[in-house]
PDB file with SEQRES, HELIX, SHEET and CRYST1 records, atoms N, CA, C and O in Angstrom:
SEQRES   1 A   80  UNK UNK UNK UNK UNK UNK UNK UNK UNK UNK UNK UNK UNK          
SEQRES   2 A   80  UNK UNK UNK UNK UNK UNK UNK UNK UNK UNK UNK UNK UNK          
SEQRES   3 A   80  UNK UNK UNK UNK UNK UNK UNK UNK UNK UNK UNK UNK UNK          
SEQRES   4 A   80  UNK UNK UNK UNK UNK UNK UNK UNK UNK UNK UNK UNK UNK          
SEQRES   5 A   80  UNK UNK UNK UNK UNK UNK UNK UNK UNK UNK UNK UNK UNK          
SEQRES   6 A   80  UNK UNK UNK UNK UNK UNK UNK UNK UNK UNK UNK UNK UNK          
SEQRES   7 A   80  UNK UNK                                                      
HELIX    1 AA1 UNK A   13  UNK A   26  1                                  14    
HELIX    2 AA2 UNK A   30  UNK A   45  1                                  16    
HELIX    3 AA3 UNK A   48  UNK A   64  1                                  17    
CRYST1    1.000    1.000    1.000  90.00  90.00  90.00 P 1           1          
ATOM      1  N   UNK A   1      10.714 -28.248  -2.870  1.00  0.00           N  
ATOM      2  CA  UNK A   1      10.695 -27.012  -2.136  1.00  0.00           C  
ATOM      3  C   UNK A   1      11.694 -25.982  -2.578  1.00  0.00           C  
ATOM      4  O   UNK A   1      12.881 -26.295  -2.671  1.00  0.00           O  
ATOM      5  N   UNK A   2      11.300 -24.844  -2.840  1.00  0.00           N  
ATOM      6  CA  UNK A   2      12.203 -23.777  -3.056  1.00  0.00           C  
ATOM      7  C   UNK A   2      12.960 -23.174  -1.933  1.00  0.00           C  
ATOM      8  O   UNK A   2      12.495 -22.312  -1.187  1.00  0.00           O  
ATOM      9  N   UNK A   3      14.228 -23.707  -1.850  1.00  0.00           N  
ATOM     10  CA  UNK A   3      15.000 -23.357  -0.609  1.00  0.00           C  
ATOM     11  C   UNK A   3      15.479 -21.969  -0.575  1.00  0.00           C  
ATOM     12  O   UNK A   3      15.983 -21.558   0.471  1.00  0.00           O  
ATOM     13  N   UNK A   4      15.372 -21.144  -1.674  1.00  0.00           N  
ATOM     14  CA  UNK A   4      15.671 -19.794  -1.632  1.00  0.00           C  
ATOM     15  C   UNK A   4      14.535 -19.009  -0.935  1.00  0.00           C  
ATOM     16  O   UNK A   4      14.706 -17.859  -0.531  1.00  0.00           O  
ATOM     17  N   UNK A   5      13.403 -19.661  -0.816  1.00  0.00           N  
ATOM     18  CA  UNK A   5      12.203 -19.000  -0.152  1.00  0.00           C  
ATOM     19  C   UNK A   5      11.869 -19.544   1.140  1.00  0.00           C  
ATOM     20  O   UNK A   5      11.515 -18.809   2.062  1.00  0.00           O  
ATOM     21  N   UNK A   6      11.965 -20.827   1.255  1.00  0.00           N  
ATOM     22  CA  UNK A   6      11.445 -21.573   2.369  1.00  0.00           C  
ATOM     23  C   UNK A   6      12.526 -22.440   3.028  1.00  0.00           C  
ATOM     24  O   UNK A   6      13.461 -22.845   2.336  1.00  0.00           O  
ATOM     25  N   UNK A   7      12.448 -22.733   4.279  1.00  0.00           N  
ATOM     26  CA  UNK A   7      13.387 -23.629   5.047  1.00  0.00           C  
ATOM     27  C   UNK A   7      12.468 -24.500   5.938  1.00  0.00           C  
ATOM     28  O   UNK A   7      11.359 -24.136   6.330  1.00  0.00           O  
ATOM     29  N   UNK A   8      13.067 -25.724   6.225  1.00  0.00           N  
ATOM     30  CA  UNK A   8      12.463 -26.585   6.956  1.00  0.00           C  
ATOM     31  C   UNK A   8      12.982 -26.468   8.459  1.00  0.00           C  
ATOM     32  O   UNK A   8      14.166 -26.219   8.689  1.00  0.00           O  
ATOM     33  N   UNK A   9      12.118 -26.642   9.391  1.00  0.00           N  
ATOM     34  CA  UNK A   9      12.724 -26.691  10.729  1.00  0.00           C  
ATOM     35  C   UNK A   9      12.190 -27.849  11.477  1.00  0.00           C  
ATOM     36  O   UNK A   9      11.149 -28.397  11.117  1.00  0.00           O  
ATOM     37  N   UNK A  10      12.864 -28.236  12.499  1.00  0.00           N  
ATOM     38  CA  UNK A  10      12.494 -29.405  13.379  1.00  0.00           C  
ATOM     39  C   UNK A  10      11.840 -28.785  14.696  1.00  0.00           C  
ATOM     40  O   UNK A  10      12.317 -27.834  15.315  1.00  0.00           O  
ATOM     41  N   UNK A  11      10.793 -29.401  14.991  1.00  0.00           N  
ATOM     42  CA  UNK A  11      10.191 -28.995  16.254  1.00  0.00           C  
ATOM     43  C   UNK A  11       9.901 -30.282  17.102  1.00  0.00           C  
ATOM     44  O   UNK A  11       9.625 -31.369  16.593  1.00  0.00           O  
ATOM     45  N   UNK A  12       9.990 -30.048  18.429  1.00  0.00           N  
ATOM     46  CA  UNK A  12       9.461 -31.255  19.167  1.00  0.00           C  
ATOM     47  C   UNK A  12       8.126 -31.502  18.925  1.00  0.00           C  
ATOM     48  O   UNK A  12       7.362 -30.548  18.778  1.00  0.00           O  
ATOM     49  N   UNK A  13       7.663 -32.825  18.850  1.00  0.00           N  
ATOM     50  CA  UNK A  13       6.370 -33.195  18.509  1.00  0.00           C  
ATOM     51  C   UNK A  13       5.256 -32.491  19.425  1.00  0.00           C  
ATOM     52  O   UNK A  13       4.198 -32.170  18.883  1.00  0.00           O  
ATOM     53  N   UNK A  14       5.416 -32.281  20.565  1.00  0.00           N  
ATOM     54  CA  UNK A  14       4.327 -31.678  21.353  1.00  0.00           C  
ATOM     55  C   UNK A  14       4.168 -30.174  21.041  1.00  0.00           C  
ATOM     56  O   UNK A  14       3.076 -29.610  21.122  1.00  0.00           O  
ATOM     57  N   UNK A  15       5.336 -29.539  20.672  1.00  0.00           N  
ATOM     58  CA  UNK A  15       5.164 -28.088  20.228  1.00  0.00           C  
ATOM     59  C   UNK A  15       4.460 -28.006  18.929  1.00  0.00           C  
ATOM     60  O   UNK A  15       3.538 -27.215  18.731  1.00  0.00           O  
ATOM     61  N   UNK A  16       4.926 -28.867  18.019  1.00  0.00           N  
ATOM     62  CA  UNK A  16       4.218 -28.889  16.593  1.00  0.00           C  
ATOM     63  C   UNK A  16       2.634 -29.102  16.819  1.00  0.00           C  
ATOM     64  O   UNK A  16       1.804 -28.403  16.238  1.00  0.00           O  
ATOM     65  N   UNK A  17       2.309 -30.090  17.682  1.00  0.00           N  
ATOM     66  CA  UNK A  17       0.811 -30.448  17.862  1.00  0.00           C  
ATOM     67  C   UNK A  17       0.089 -29.293  18.402  1.00  0.00           C  
ATOM     68  O   UNK A  17      -1.043 -29.059  17.978  1.00  0.00           O  
ATOM     69  N   UNK A  18       0.656 -28.505  19.342  1.00  0.00           N  
ATOM     70  CA  UNK A  18       0.027 -27.221  19.909  1.00  0.00           C  
ATOM     71  C   UNK A  18      -0.075 -26.233  18.876  1.00  0.00           C  
ATOM     72  O   UNK A  18      -1.111 -25.578  18.767  1.00  0.00           O  
ATOM     73  N   UNK A  19       1.024 -26.040  18.010  1.00  0.00           N  
ATOM     74  CA  UNK A  19       0.881 -25.014  16.982  1.00  0.00           C  
ATOM     75  C   UNK A  19      -0.154 -25.268  15.960  1.00  0.00           C  
ATOM     76  O   UNK A  19      -0.820 -24.334  15.513  1.00  0.00           O  
ATOM     77  N   UNK A  20      -0.331 -26.555  15.546  1.00  0.00           N  
ATOM     78  CA  UNK A  20      -1.364 -26.878  14.647  1.00  0.00           C  
ATOM     79  C   UNK A  20      -2.667 -26.538  15.207  1.00  0.00           C  
ATOM     80  O   UNK A  20      -3.505 -25.979  14.500  1.00  0.00           O  
ATOM     81  N   UNK A  21      -2.908 -26.843  16.471  1.00  0.00           N  
ATOM     82  CA  UNK A  21      -4.269 -26.652  17.106  1.00  0.00           C  
ATOM     83  C   UNK A  21      -4.435 -25.112  17.211  1.00  0.00           C  
ATOM     84  O   UNK A  21      -5.492 -24.586  16.863  1.00  0.00           O  
ATOM     85  N   UNK A  22      -3.387 -24.386  17.692  1.00  0.00           N  
ATOM     86  CA  UNK A  22      -3.632 -22.903  17.802  1.00  0.00           C  
ATOM     87  C   UNK A  22      -3.855 -22.397  16.421  1.00  0.00           C  
ATOM     88  O   UNK A  22      -4.735 -21.551  16.260  1.00  0.00           O  
ATOM     89  N   UNK A  23      -3.166 -22.815  15.414  1.00  0.00           N  
ATOM     90  CA  UNK A  23      -3.327 -22.196  14.038  1.00  0.00           C  
ATOM     91  C   UNK A  23      -4.717 -22.470  13.576  1.00  0.00           C  
ATOM     92  O   UNK A  23      -5.325 -21.562  13.009  1.00  0.00           O  
ATOM     93  N   UNK A  24      -5.314 -23.700  13.771  1.00  0.00           N  
ATOM     94  CA  UNK A  24      -6.665 -23.935  13.546  1.00  0.00           C  
ATOM     95  C   UNK A  24      -7.692 -22.890  14.221  1.00  0.00           C  
ATOM     96  O   UNK A  24      -8.546 -22.256  13.601  1.00  0.00           O  
ATOM     97  N   UNK A  25      -7.470 -22.835  15.482  1.00  0.00           N  
ATOM     98  CA  UNK A  25      -8.330 -21.819  16.280  1.00  0.00           C  
ATOM     99  C   UNK A  25      -8.203 -20.451  15.661  1.00  0.00           C  
ATOM    100  O   UNK A  25      -9.208 -19.779  15.425  1.00  0.00           O  
ATOM    101  N   UNK A  26      -7.047 -20.049  15.409  1.00  0.00           N  
ATOM    102  CA  UNK A  26      -6.800 -18.650  14.809  1.00  0.00           C  
ATOM    103  C   UNK A  26      -7.133 -18.507  13.369  1.00  0.00           C  
ATOM    104  O   UNK A  26      -7.138 -17.385  12.861  1.00  0.00           O  
ATOM    105  N   UNK A  27      -7.410 -19.564  12.681  1.00  0.00           N  
ATOM    106  CA  UNK A  27      -7.578 -19.578  11.267  1.00  0.00           C  
ATOM    107  C   UNK A  27      -6.465 -19.176  10.293  1.00  0.00           C  
ATOM    108  O   UNK A  27      -6.582 -18.569   9.228  1.00  0.00           O  
ATOM    109  N   UNK A  28      -5.323 -19.662  10.905  1.00  0.00           N  
ATOM    110  CA  UNK A  28      -4.021 -19.541  10.111  1.00  0.00           C  
ATOM    111  C   UNK A  28      -3.449 -20.801   9.692  1.00  0.00           C  
ATOM    112  O   UNK A  28      -3.854 -21.866  10.159  1.00  0.00           O  
ATOM    113  N   UNK A  29      -2.463 -20.726   8.772  1.00  0.00           N  
ATOM    114  CA  UNK A  29      -1.698 -21.855   8.385  1.00  0.00           C  
ATOM    115  C   UNK A  29      -0.717 -22.062   9.479  1.00  0.00           C  
ATOM    116  O   UNK A  29      -0.562 -21.201  10.345  1.00  0.00           O  
ATOM    117  N   UNK A  30      -0.013 -23.234   9.471  1.00  0.00           N  
ATOM    118  CA  UNK A  30       1.079 -23.504  10.424  1.00  0.00           C  
ATOM    119  C   UNK A  30       2.102 -22.411  10.224  1.00  0.00           C  
ATOM    120  O   UNK A  30       2.555 -21.770  11.173  1.00  0.00           O  
ATOM    121  N   UNK A  31       2.448 -22.218   8.998  1.00  0.00           N  
ATOM    122  CA  UNK A  31       3.548 -21.171   8.609  1.00  0.00           C  
ATOM    123  C   UNK A  31       3.065 -19.839   9.126  1.00  0.00           C  
ATOM    124  O   UNK A  31       3.830 -19.143   9.793  1.00  0.00           O  
ATOM    125  N   UNK A  32       1.861 -19.454   8.859  1.00  0.00           N  
ATOM    126  CA  UNK A  32       1.288 -18.172   9.260  1.00  0.00           C  
ATOM    127  C   UNK A  32       1.280 -18.052  10.775  1.00  0.00           C  
ATOM    128  O   UNK A  32       1.495 -16.959  11.300  1.00  0.00           O  
ATOM    129  N   UNK A  33       1.035 -19.156  11.502  1.00  0.00           N  
ATOM    130  CA  UNK A  33       1.019 -18.967  12.956  1.00  0.00           C  
ATOM    131  C   UNK A  33       2.510 -18.919  13.496  1.00  0.00           C  
ATOM    132  O   UNK A  33       2.756 -18.231  14.487  1.00  0.00           O  
ATOM    133  N   UNK A  34       3.451 -19.601  12.895  1.00  0.00           N  
ATOM    134  CA  UNK A  34       4.803 -19.516  13.366  1.00  0.00           C  
ATOM    135  C   UNK A  34       5.278 -18.078  13.074  1.00  0.00           C  
ATOM    136  O   UNK A  34       5.924 -17.456  13.917  1.00  0.00           O  
ATOM    137  N   UNK A  35       4.960 -17.565  11.900  1.00  0.00           N  
ATOM    138  CA  UNK A  35       5.253 -16.102  11.607  1.00  0.00           C  
ATOM    139  C   UNK A  35       4.700 -15.156  12.593  1.00  0.00           C  
ATOM    140  O   UNK A  35       5.372 -14.241  13.069  1.00  0.00           O  
ATOM    141  N   UNK A  36       3.422 -15.393  12.907  1.00  0.00           N  
ATOM    142  CA  UNK A  36       2.719 -14.531  13.874  1.00  0.00           C  
ATOM    143  C   UNK A  36       3.432 -14.578  15.178  1.00  0.00           C  
ATOM    144  O   UNK A  36       3.736 -13.520  15.729  1.00  0.00           O  
ATOM    145  N   UNK A  37       3.735 -15.779  15.737  1.00  0.00           N  
ATOM    146  CA  UNK A  37       4.308 -15.993  17.081  1.00  0.00           C  
ATOM    147  C   UNK A  37       5.785 -15.359  17.029  1.00  0.00           C  
ATOM    148  O   UNK A  37       6.231 -14.764  18.010  1.00  0.00           O  
ATOM    149  N   UNK A  38       6.470 -15.500  15.929  1.00  0.00           N  
ATOM    150  CA  UNK A  38       7.784 -14.788  15.833  1.00  0.00           C  
ATOM    151  C   UNK A  38       7.732 -13.224  15.788  1.00  0.00           C  
ATOM    152  O   UNK A  38       8.474 -12.541  16.495  1.00  0.00           O  
ATOM    153  N   UNK A  39       6.901 -12.741  15.001  1.00  0.00           N  
ATOM    154  CA  UNK A  39       6.609 -11.368  15.007  1.00  0.00           C  
ATOM    155  C   UNK A  39       6.206 -10.630  16.309  1.00  0.00           C  
ATOM    156  O   UNK A  39       6.577  -9.504  16.638  1.00  0.00           O  
ATOM    157  N   UNK A  40       5.394 -11.452  16.982  1.00  0.00           N  
ATOM    158  CA  UNK A  40       4.956 -11.037  18.323  1.00  0.00           C  
ATOM    159  C   UNK A  40       6.083 -11.011  19.353  1.00  0.00           C  
ATOM    160  O   UNK A  40       6.216 -10.066  20.132  1.00  0.00           O  
ATOM    161  N   UNK A  41       6.973 -12.181  19.335  1.00  0.00           N  
ATOM    162  CA  UNK A  41       8.001 -12.263  20.293  1.00  0.00           C  
ATOM    163  C   UNK A  41       8.995 -11.104  19.991  1.00  0.00           C  
ATOM    164  O   UNK A  41       9.513 -10.460  20.903  1.00  0.00           O  
ATOM    165  N   UNK A  42       9.244 -10.862  18.653  1.00  0.00           N  
ATOM    166  CA  UNK A  42      10.183  -9.788  18.410  1.00  0.00           C  
ATOM    167  C   UNK A  42       9.664  -8.378  18.894  1.00  0.00           C  
ATOM    168  O   UNK A  42      10.446  -7.588  19.423  1.00  0.00           O  
ATOM    169  N   UNK A  43       8.441  -8.101  18.719  1.00  0.00           N  
ATOM    170  CA  UNK A  43       7.842  -6.942  19.229  1.00  0.00           C  
ATOM    171  C   UNK A  43       7.885  -6.728  20.624  1.00  0.00           C  
ATOM    172  O   UNK A  43       8.224  -5.630  21.064  1.00  0.00           O  
ATOM    173  N   UNK A  44       7.523  -7.823  21.490  1.00  0.00           N  
ATOM    174  CA  UNK A  44       7.457  -7.842  22.831  1.00  0.00           C  
ATOM    175  C   UNK A  44       8.900  -7.939  23.501  1.00  0.00           C  
ATOM    176  O   UNK A  44       9.081  -7.410  24.598  1.00  0.00           O  
ATOM    177  N   UNK A  45       9.809  -8.535  22.919  1.00  0.00           N  
ATOM    178  CA  UNK A  45      11.049  -8.796  23.665  1.00  0.00           C  
ATOM    179  C   UNK A  45      12.385  -8.193  23.060  1.00  0.00           C  
ATOM    180  O   UNK A  45      13.448  -8.365  23.657  1.00  0.00           O  
ATOM    181  N   UNK A  46      12.326  -7.539  21.960  1.00  0.00           N  
ATOM    182  CA  UNK A  46      13.488  -7.005  21.397  1.00  0.00           C  
ATOM    183  C   UNK A  46      13.421  -5.506  21.463  1.00  0.00           C  
ATOM    184  O   UNK A  46      12.357  -4.989  21.124  1.00  0.00           O  
ATOM    185  N   UNK A  47      14.418  -4.733  21.857  1.00  0.00           N  
ATOM    186  CA  UNK A  47      14.422  -3.242  21.748  1.00  0.00           C  
ATOM    187  C   UNK A  47      14.401  -2.771  20.357  1.00  0.00           C  
ATOM    188  O   UNK A  47      14.734  -3.535  19.450  1.00  0.00           O  
ATOM    189  N   UNK A  48      14.042  -1.593  20.135  1.00  0.00           N  
ATOM    190  CA  UNK A  48      14.151  -0.956  18.745  1.00  0.00           C  
ATOM    191  C   UNK A  48      15.640  -1.033  18.259  1.00  0.00           C  
ATOM    192  O   UNK A  48      15.862  -1.315  17.082  1.00  0.00           O  
ATOM    193  N   UNK A  49      16.631  -0.799  19.106  1.00  0.00           N  
ATOM    194  CA  UNK A  49      17.945  -0.887  18.803  1.00  0.00           C  
ATOM    195  C   UNK A  49      18.261  -2.379  18.284  1.00  0.00           C  
ATOM    196  O   UNK A  49      18.786  -2.554  17.185  1.00  0.00           O  
ATOM    197  N   UNK A  50      17.950  -3.331  19.042  1.00  0.00           N  
ATOM    198  CA  UNK A  50      18.155  -4.609  18.558  1.00  0.00           C  
ATOM    199  C   UNK A  50      17.421  -5.049  17.248  1.00  0.00           C  
ATOM    200  O   UNK A  50      17.909  -5.811  16.413  1.00  0.00           O  
ATOM    201  N   UNK A  51      16.179  -4.469  17.178  1.00  0.00           N  
ATOM    202  CA  UNK A  51      15.424  -4.863  15.789  1.00  0.00           C  
ATOM    203  C   UNK A  51      16.123  -4.123  14.658  1.00  0.00           C  
ATOM    204  O   UNK A  51      16.160  -4.614  13.529  1.00  0.00           O  
ATOM    205  N   UNK A  52      16.723  -2.854  14.966  1.00  0.00           N  
ATOM    206  CA  UNK A  52      17.417  -2.172  13.828  1.00  0.00           C  
ATOM    207  C   UNK A  52      18.719  -2.875  13.441  1.00  0.00           C  
ATOM    208  O   UNK A  52      19.064  -2.993  12.265  1.00  0.00           O  
ATOM    209  N   UNK A  53      19.522  -3.397  14.609  1.00  0.00           N  
ATOM    210  CA  UNK A  53      20.648  -4.046  14.419  1.00  0.00           C  
ATOM    211  C   UNK A  53      20.440  -5.335  13.452  1.00  0.00           C  
ATOM    212  O   UNK A  53      21.178  -5.625  12.511  1.00  0.00           O  
ATOM    213  N   UNK A  54      19.289  -6.049  13.872  1.00  0.00           N  
ATOM    214  CA  UNK A  54      18.999  -7.286  13.101  1.00  0.00           C  
ATOM    215  C   UNK A  54      18.721  -7.042  11.689  1.00  0.00           C  
ATOM    216  O   UNK A  54      19.127  -7.830  10.835  1.00  0.00           O  
ATOM    217  N   UNK A  55      17.996  -5.907  11.368  1.00  0.00           N  
ATOM    218  CA  UNK A  55      17.591  -5.595  10.129  1.00  0.00           C  
ATOM    219  C   UNK A  55      18.916  -5.175   9.238  1.00  0.00           C  
ATOM    220  O   UNK A  55      18.974  -5.397   8.029  1.00  0.00           O  
ATOM    221  N   UNK A  56      19.818  -4.631   9.879  1.00  0.00           N  
ATOM    222  CA  UNK A  56      20.962  -4.118   9.126  1.00  0.00           C  
ATOM    223  C   UNK A  56      21.937  -5.460   8.900  1.00  0.00           C  
ATOM    224  O   UNK A  56      22.586  -5.578   7.861  1.00  0.00           O  
ATOM    225  N   UNK A  57      21.979  -6.402   9.906  1.00  0.00           N  
ATOM    226  CA  UNK A  57      22.636  -7.621   9.699  1.00  0.00           C  
ATOM    227  C   UNK A  57      21.999  -8.485   8.544  1.00  0.00           C  
ATOM    228  O   UNK A  57      22.716  -9.118   7.768  1.00  0.00           O  
ATOM    229  N   UNK A  58      20.713  -8.486   8.465  1.00  0.00           N  
ATOM    230  CA  UNK A  58      19.944  -9.317   7.471  1.00  0.00           C  
ATOM    231  C   UNK A  58      20.297  -8.601   6.108  1.00  0.00           C  
ATOM    232  O   UNK A  58      20.571  -9.281   5.120  1.00  0.00           O  
ATOM    233  N   UNK A  59      20.290  -7.308   6.068  1.00  0.00           N  
ATOM    234  CA  UNK A  59      20.506  -6.671   4.673  1.00  0.00           C  
ATOM    235  C   UNK A  59      21.928  -7.063   4.232  1.00  0.00           C  
ATOM    236  O   UNK A  59      22.100  -7.535   3.108  1.00  0.00           O  
ATOM    237  N   UNK A  60      22.952  -6.880   5.086  1.00  0.00           N  
ATOM    238  CA  UNK A  60      24.262  -7.327   4.723  1.00  0.00           C  
ATOM    239  C   UNK A  60      24.446  -8.699   4.270  1.00  0.00           C  
ATOM    240  O   UNK A  60      25.166  -8.966   3.308  1.00  0.00           O  
ATOM    241  N   UNK A  61      23.756  -9.649   4.998  1.00  0.00           N  
ATOM    242  CA  UNK A  61      23.766 -11.002   4.734  1.00  0.00           C  
ATOM    243  C   UNK A  61      23.124 -11.259   3.366  1.00  0.00           C  
ATOM    244  O   UNK A  61      23.672 -12.066   2.616  1.00  0.00           O  
ATOM    245  N   UNK A  62      22.000 -10.630   2.985  1.00  0.00           N  
ATOM    246  CA  UNK A  62      21.335 -10.815   1.806  1.00  0.00           C  
ATOM    247  C   UNK A  62      22.103 -10.212   0.592  1.00  0.00           C  
ATOM    248  O   UNK A  62      22.107 -10.743  -0.519  1.00  0.00           O  
ATOM    249  N   UNK A  63      22.755  -9.049   0.905  1.00  0.00           N  
ATOM    250  CA  UNK A  63      23.576  -8.520  -0.195  1.00  0.00           C  
ATOM    251  C   UNK A  63      24.711  -9.411  -0.708  1.00  0.00           C  
ATOM    252  O   UNK A  63      25.105  -9.389  -1.874  1.00  0.00           O  
ATOM    253  N   UNK A  64      25.211 -10.205   0.267  1.00  0.00           N  
ATOM    254  CA  UNK A  64      26.481 -11.070   0.105  1.00  0.00           C  
ATOM    255  C   UNK A  64      25.906 -12.448  -0.546  1.00  0.00           C  
ATOM    256  O   UNK A  64      26.698 -13.183  -1.137  1.00  0.00           O  
ATOM    257  N   UNK A  65      24.644 -12.771  -0.449  1.00  0.00           N  
ATOM    258  CA  UNK A  65      24.059 -14.046  -0.884  1.00  0.00           C  
ATOM    259  C   UNK A  65      23.674 -13.956  -2.371  1.00  0.00           C  
ATOM    260  O   UNK A  65      22.698 -13.264  -2.663  1.00  0.00           O  
ATOM    261  N   UNK A  66      24.274 -14.520  -3.219  1.00  0.00           N  
ATOM    262  CA  UNK A  66      23.878 -14.427  -4.667  1.00  0.00           C  
ATOM    263  C   UNK A  66      22.519 -15.089  -4.897  1.00  0.00           C  
ATOM    264  O   UNK A  66      21.894 -14.803  -5.918  1.00  0.00           O  
ATOM    265  N   UNK A  67      22.033 -15.942  -4.023  1.00  0.00           N  
ATOM    266  CA  UNK A  67      20.728 -16.546  -4.432  1.00  0.00           C  
ATOM    267  C   UNK A  67      19.614 -15.798  -3.607  1.00  0.00           C  
ATOM    268  O   UNK A  67      18.550 -16.372  -3.377  1.00  0.00           O  
ATOM    269  N   UNK A  68      19.851 -14.550  -3.174  1.00  0.00           N  
ATOM    270  CA  UNK A  68      18.905 -13.813  -2.474  1.00  0.00           C  
ATOM    271  C   UNK A  68      17.760 -13.512  -3.311  1.00  0.00           C  
ATOM    272  O   UNK A  68      17.871 -13.040  -4.443  1.00  0.00           O  
ATOM    273  N   UNK A  69      16.587 -13.806  -2.710  1.00  0.00           N  
ATOM    274  CA  UNK A  69      15.344 -13.431  -3.439  1.00  0.00           C  
ATOM    275  C   UNK A  69      14.646 -12.484  -2.538  1.00  0.00           C  
ATOM    276  O   UNK A  69      14.521 -12.754  -1.343  1.00  0.00           O  
ATOM    277  N   UNK A  70      14.172 -11.355  -3.068  1.00  0.00           N  
ATOM    278  CA  UNK A  70      13.507 -10.452  -2.209  1.00  0.00           C  
ATOM    279  C   UNK A  70      12.362 -10.991  -1.489  1.00  0.00           C  
ATOM    280  O   UNK A  70      11.561 -11.710  -2.087  1.00  0.00           O  
ATOM    281  N   UNK A  71      12.220 -10.719  -0.313  1.00  0.00           N  
ATOM    282  CA  UNK A  71      11.097 -11.319   0.478  1.00  0.00           C  
ATOM    283  C   UNK A  71       9.733 -10.785   0.237  1.00  0.00           C  
ATOM    284  O   UNK A  71       9.628  -9.571   0.061  1.00  0.00           O  
ATOM    285  N   UNK A  72       8.762 -11.471   0.210  1.00  0.00           N  
ATOM    286  CA  UNK A  72       7.452 -10.884   0.106  1.00  0.00           C  
ATOM    287  C   UNK A  72       7.112 -10.083   1.469  1.00  0.00           C  
ATOM    288  O   UNK A  72       7.496 -10.428   2.586  1.00  0.00           O  
ATOM    289  N   UNK A  73       6.349  -8.990   1.183  1.00  0.00           N  
ATOM    290  CA  UNK A  73       5.886  -8.194   2.356  1.00  0.00           C  
ATOM    291  C   UNK A  73       5.242  -9.159   3.345  1.00  0.00           C  
ATOM    292  O   UNK A  73       4.436 -10.021   2.996  1.00  0.00           O  
ATOM    293  N   UNK A  74       5.671  -8.951   4.682  1.00  0.00           N  
ATOM    294  CA  UNK A  74       4.961  -9.645   5.701  1.00  0.00           C  
ATOM    295  C   UNK A  74       4.387  -8.658   6.707  1.00  0.00           C  
ATOM    296  O   UNK A  74       4.795  -7.502   6.820  1.00  0.00           O  
ATOM    297  N   UNK A  75       3.400  -9.205   7.437  1.00  0.00           N  
ATOM    298  CA  UNK A  75       2.738  -8.238   8.334  1.00  0.00           C  
ATOM    299  C   UNK A  75       3.752  -7.945   9.527  1.00  0.00           C  
ATOM    300  O   UNK A  75       4.676  -8.721   9.772  1.00  0.00           O  
ATOM    301  N   UNK A  76       3.547  -6.887  10.190  1.00  0.00           N  
ATOM    302  CA  UNK A  76       4.296  -6.652  11.439  1.00  0.00           C  
ATOM    303  C   UNK A  76       3.340  -6.295  12.486  1.00  0.00           C  
ATOM    304  O   UNK A  76       2.275  -5.824  12.087  1.00  0.00           O  
ATOM    305  N   UNK A  77       3.499  -6.418  13.683  1.00  0.00           N  
ATOM    306  CA  UNK A  77       2.663  -5.875  14.787  1.00  0.00           C  
ATOM    307  C   UNK A  77       2.840  -4.422  14.912  1.00  0.00           C  
ATOM    308  O   UNK A  77       3.927  -3.895  14.676  1.00  0.00           O  
ATOM    309  N   UNK A  78       1.758  -3.735  15.292  1.00  0.00           N  
ATOM    310  CA  UNK A  78       1.792  -2.294  15.405  1.00  0.00           C  
ATOM    311  C   UNK A  78       2.609  -1.845  16.509  1.00  0.00           C  
ATOM    312  O   UNK A  78       2.589  -2.469  17.571  1.00  0.00           O  
ATOM    313  N   UNK A  79       3.308  -0.844  16.356  1.00  0.00           N  
ATOM    314  CA  UNK A  79       4.251  -0.227  17.453  1.00  0.00           C  
ATOM    315  C   UNK A  79       3.391   0.380  18.474  1.00  0.00           C  
ATOM    316  O   UNK A  79       2.360   1.001  18.216  1.00  0.00           O  
ATOM    317  N   UNK A  80       3.868   0.167  19.654  1.00  0.00           N  
ATOM    318  CA  UNK A  80       3.110   0.787  20.838  1.00  0.00           C  
ATOM    319  C   UNK A  80       3.556   2.226  21.081  1.00  0.00           C  
ATOM    320  O   UNK A  80       3.054   2.882  21.993  1.00  0.00           O  
TER     321      UNK A  80                                                      
END                                                                             
């Protein structure tokens, strides 16, 4: 696995099983479902200021990391 692009995470088994089922219902991969859940959570629960601060912190972190690989474009939920 290319660890500059992907990371493994541990999930409790019941959470993993539900994500697998929901991903199948939604027609997504497990990775796609987790990405969707995460983007949805950010959109619903983080203020614009928080989102901007996180983006700035990520930019700084990636500039310092010599193994940084530009991320592929990802979808985001529409702004309300």
